[in-house]
C-alpha positions in Angstrom: 0.1 0.1 0.0 1.1 3.4 -0.8 1.4 6.4 1.6 -1.8 8.0 -0.2 -3.8 4.7 0.1 -3.0 4.5 3.8 -4.3 8.0 4.5 -7.5 7.3 2.5 -8.1 4.3 4.4 -7.5 6.0 7.7 -9.8 8.8 6.7 -12.6 6.4 5.8 -12.1 4.3 8.9 -12.6 7.7 11.0 -15.7 8.5 8.9 -17.1 5.2 9.5 -16.7 5.2 13.2 -18.2 8.7 13.5 -21.2 7.9 11.3 -23.0 5.9 14.0 -22.8 8.8 16.6 -24.3 11.4 14.1 -27.1 8.9 13.1 -28.0 8.4 16.9 -28.2 12.1 17.7 -31.7 13.6 18.3 -33.0 15.7 15.5 -34.2 19.2 16.6 -37.0 19.1 13.9 -40.5 17.9 14.9 -42.9 15.9 12.9 -43.8 18.7 10.5 -40.3 19.8 9.7 -40.4 22.9 11.9 -37.8 23.3 14.7 -38.7 22.1 18.1 -39.0 25.1 20.7 -38.3 24.4 24.4 -41.6 24.7 26.3 -43.7 22.4 23.9 -46.8 24.2 22.5 -45.6 27.6 23.7 -44.7 28.7 20.1 -48.1 27.6 18.7 -49.9 29.5 21.6 -48.0 32.7 20.8 -48.6 32.3 17.1 -52.5 32.1 17.8 -52.2 35.3 20.0 -52.6 33.4 23.3 -49.8 34.0 25.8 -49.3 32.4 29.1 -49.0 35.1 31.8 -46.6 33.9 34.6 -47.9 34.8 38.2 -46.0 35.2 41.4 -46.8 35.8 45.0 -46.8 39.3 46.3 -46.4 39.5 50.1 -47.3 42.9 51.4 -47.5 44.6 54.9 -49.4 47.8 55.9 -52.2 49.2 57.7 -55.8 48.5 57.0 -58.8 51.0 56.2 -62.1 49.4 56.7 -64.0 52.1 54.7 -63.0 50.8 51.4 -61.1 47.6 52.1 -57.7 49.2 51.3 -54.3 48.8 52.7 -51.5 51.5 52.8 -48.4 49.5 51.9 -45.5 49.9 54.1 -43.3 47.1 53.0 -43.3 43.9 50.9 -41.3 41.2 49.2 -39.3 41.9 46.0 -42.2 41.8 43.6 -44.1 44.4 45.5 -40.9 46.7 45.7 -40.5 46.1 41.9 -43.9 47.0 41.2 -43.5 50.2 43.1 -46.4 49.5 45.4 -44.6 50.5 48.7 -46.3 53.8 49.9 -49.3 53.3 47.8 -52.9 52.9 49.0 -54.2 49.8 47.4 -57.9 48.5 47.2 -58.3 44.6 47.7 -61.2 42.1 47.2 -61.2 40.0 50.3 -64.4 37.8 49.5 -62.6 34.6 48.8 -59.4 35.2 51.0 -58.3 33.1 53.7 -58.6 35.1 57.0 -56.3 34.8 60.1 -58.0 37.5 62.4 -59.0 37.3 66.0 -62.7 37.7 66.9 -62.6 41.3 68.1 -66.4 41.9 67.9 -67.4 38.8 70.0 -69.9 37.4 67.5 -68.0 34.0 67.6 -66.8 34.1 63.9 -63.5 35.4 62.6 -64.7 37.5 59.6 -63.4 40.6 57.7 -65.6 42.6 60.2 -63.1 41.8 62.9 -60.4 43.8 61.1 -60.7 47.5 61.9 -59.2 50.6 60.6 -55.6 51.2 61.6 -54.8 47.5 62.2 -51.4 46.1 60.9 -52.0 43.5 58.2 -50.1 41.1 55.8 -51.9 40.5 52.5 -50.8 37.7 50.1 -52.0 37.7 46.4 -50.9 36.3 42.9 -50.4 38.6 40.2 -48.5 38.8 36.9 -44.7 38.9 37.5 -43.9 41.8 35.4 -46.9 44.2 35.5 -49.5 43.8 38.3 -52.2 45.8 36.4 -55.0 48.0 38.1 -56.8 47.2 41.3 -58.7 46.1 42.9 -56.8 43.0 43.3 -58.2 39.6 44.5 -56.4 38.8 47.8 -55.6 35.1 48.6 -55.0 35.7 52.3 -55.2 38.2 55.1 -53.6 38.0 58.3 -54.2 40.8 61.1 -51.2 41.2 63.3 -52.8 43.8 65.6 -55.6 41.1 66.7 -54.0 37.8 66.6 -56.2 34.8 65.9 -57.2 32.7 68.9 -56.0 29.7 67.1 -52.4 30.7 67.7 -52.9 31.0 71.3 -54.8 27.5 71.6 -52.0 26.0 69.6 -49.2 27.2 72.2 -47.6 29.7 69.9 -47.7 32.3 72.8 -44.7 32.7 75.2 -45.3 31.5 78.7 -45.3 33.9 81.6 -41.9 34.5 83.3 -41.7 33.2 86.9 -39.4 34.4 89.7 -36.5 32.3 90.7 -36.7 30.5 93.9 -34.8 32.2 96.8 -31.3 30.8 97.6 -29.2 31.0 100.7 -26.0 33.1 99.9 -23.8 31.3 102.2 -24.5 27.7 101.0 -26.1 28.1 97.6 -29.0 26.0 98.4 -32.8 26.8 97.7 -34.6 28.2 100.9 -38.1 27.2 101.4 -40.5 30.1 101.5 -42.2 30.8 104.9 -45.7 32.3 105.3 -45.9 35.2 107.7 
């Protein structure tokens, strides 16, 4: 074999070894010949004018106003800050919201009527990530920090009252029994 024939044989051998790897690789084309897009039918939905809006959880804290079910926002998570809602007065719809409030009016039920003007509250809701849109917003949860729920007290979430330490004898360091006078 000549030098050129050996080179040709080596080149053909490399091509034969590489061919099964390329044949086994996945094609990026779908059944119709169009390129596959990550996310499945997202490209088709966008083509038809339908877009999937991604929602995120907004968690905000503020003071409640019972007159119009609004909250003056004092602080919030990053989504609240990015939307520029801190310092604004926002109206909410609490009809389907999960309430975590104490029974302040004594009617035996924890309702929105138990939250009074000036209470410190936390509101949770889901809104579009980039632009929350115009209110009133539908809240998913309302927690009143001014009048805590009685459920928290029953569950033992409150701190026990501190007790005074027993008197000790300074000379021996032992506990001295209390005497009644």
